[in-house]
Each structure stands twice: as C-alpha cells, then as structure tokens.
C-alpha positions in Angstrom: 126.5 136.5 192.1 128.8 137.5 194.9 132.1 135.9 195.6 130.8 134.1 198.6 128.3 131.9 196.7 128.4 130.4 193.2 125.8 128.4 191.4 127.2 125.1 190.2 124.4 122.9 188.8 120.9 121.6 189.1 117.4 122.9 188.4 116.8 126.5 189.5 113.3 127.5 190.6 113.1 131.3 190.8 110.3 133.0 192.6 109.7 136.7 193.1 109.8 137.6 196.8 109.0 140.9 198.5 111.7 143.0 200.2 111.2 145.8 202.6 112.7 149.2 201.6 115.1 149.1 204.6 116.5 145.7 203.7 119.8 145.2 201.8 120.2 141.9 200.0 123.1 141.0 197.6 122.8 138.4 194.9 124.1 135.2 196.4 122.9 135.9 199.9 121.1 133.1 201.8 117.7 134.6 202.6 114.9 133.8 205.1 111.2 134.6 205.2 110.3 137.1 207.9 106.5 137.2 208.0 105.9 138.4 204.4 109.3 139.5 203.1 112.8 138.2 202.5 115.8 139.1 204.6 119.4 138.1 204.4 120.9 135.6 206.9 123.0 138.4 208.4 119.8 140.0 209.7 118.6 136.9 211.5 118.5 137.3 215.3 121.0 135.3 217.5 119.3 132.9 220.0 121.0 131.2 222.9 123.9 129.5 220.9 125.0 128.7 217.4 123.2 125.3 217.1 119.9 126.8 218.3 120.3 129.9 216.0 121.1 127.7 213.0 118.1 125.4 213.8 115.8 128.4 214.0 117.2 129.8 210.7 116.7 126.5 209.0 113.0 126.6 209.9 112.5 129.9 208.0 115.2 129.4 205.3 113.8 130.5 201.9 116.6 130.2 199.4 119.4 131.9 197.5 118.9 135.5 196.2 119.6 135.9 192.5 119.0 139.6 192.6 120.2 142.5 194.8 118.0 144.9 196.6 119.5 148.2 197.9 118.2 150.4 200.7 115.1 152.2 199.5 114.2 149.6 196.8 110.9 147.8 197.1 110.8 145.8 193.9 110.5 142.0 194.4 113.7 140.0 193.8 114.2 136.6 192.3 115.1 133.9 194.9 116.0 130.3 194.0 113.7 128.0 196.1 114.7 124.8 194.4 115.9 121.9 196.5 117.8 120.6 193.5 120.1 123.5 193.0 123.8 123.1 193.9 125.8 126.0 195.1 129.4 126.4 196.2 130.3 128.8 198.9 133.3 129.5 201.2 133.4 127.6 204.5 135.8 127.3 207.4 138.6 124.8 206.7 137.4 121.3 207.6 136.4 118.0 206.0 132.8 117.7 204.8 131.0 114.7 203.4 128.1 114.6 201.0 125.0 115.1 203.1 126.7 117.0 205.8 124.4 119.7 207.2 125.8 123.2 207.1 124.4 126.5 208.1 125.5 130.1 208.3 127.4 131.3 211.3 128.0 134.8 212.7 124.3 135.5 212.3 
C-alpha cells in the first residue's frame, strides 16, 4: 500500500469493484462509488465548504483500495469494504480521540 495509508488490524473484506479506463487509483486510496464504478477521493467534487463536501463523500464512501488501476486499465480492483478493518494514515497535527470522525480534505 502507499505511504499515506497502512493496514493495521481487523477483518478485511475484499470485493472486486469496477474501474473506468480513465480513472487512476493507487493501493491505499480511499475510494467512493460513482454510479457503478470506484473513484479515488481526489476525484470527488468540492461542494460549498469542507464540512458539506466531507458529508457528501461519506454518503458514497466505498472503502480502501488494495490494488492499483492505471489509466487505460479496466480490470476490477480489490477494495476493502469491511467496517472492522483498522488503517493508519497521515493527518494534520492535532489530538484525536477514539471515535473521532475524520474525512479526507483537499477533495
């Protein structure tokens, strides 16, 4: 997986998900479901403000990509859909508590 996200523990539940040929996904990307295919968080449209955009992203959040997909590739990729998986990823410096809700920024 990429340096930005690391699997730590828990039960992984991998599912094969369709990816469009023009979409680039790296292993470790947070992905969302766009109609019938997966797209990385970086491709999610900004709406109004950060809180609104993160809420909209949460509504279509799919999981964590375990495989990459380069431009031109159309093979399904494995995505972890398990709510029991624990991942570690880089965040802005702050204090977080167990149960704190986090979401991607700079979408």
